[in-house]
C-alpha angles and dihedrals in degrees: 000000000000090000091055091049091049094049095047096043091048093051116104093222140062093214118085147122126217129187141166153124103304095174085214138114126226136155084228090076099034105279120137092238143001123256126198094271090045092054091049090050096048090048090053094047091048091050089051090048091240127159123223109230095191111120126191134357102280107135113246091202131044132165137156113246116185090343095307123112109237118190138169146155102254102133113084136185121205135177141189115265091250091061099044096094094050096059117087139179099011108188148153110244112220092175099059111091118220135163090240130089086227114089120228115261116211133190139157127238123207102225099182092083096042117098110222096190093122126076111228115212124205127210110219127193092217127035095228094176089068097048121116094227095191089057092044092052092049093050092042092052090050090049093048089050090050094053093041102246108149142133093274093054092048094051092056097054108128106169139046088240092055090050091048092051093049093048089049092051090046093051092047090053090050091049094045091053095045088054092047094054095038 
């Protein structure tokens, strides 16, 4: 929580939205009860005068574990009080398919009242503008062949665990090749 405090207090704006996987339960964001981590997070959000945007009790996470569906509301979205009235239609989207066990969270922002007079800079891990994409594709293709990821392997996936393993291997190959050409 100290990291969130540092980031928010160092920002040169009072209008922001934060969100993420809190791995915590709180009645503030639709859970039946608070757990220790949820209490800590709600205290931090209250101290920072942040508003919870979560609405309802639709789980934001669901996964099968040992054949049992486990679901919870552990992903939260919060905003500064000055932005609260600009956020509309916050919802968990059960229809959107992802490779994650976390469900997409959607909302709309009314932009007509937001002043865009500041340039927001983003820190990126990889400088993708400088990448030689032809070289990257060639090297990634070689790497995928070496670790056996191909169309045939993808078409015979039968379980969620097999899919998770394949996605992990694929992501490691991408990251390895981005680092190699950095």
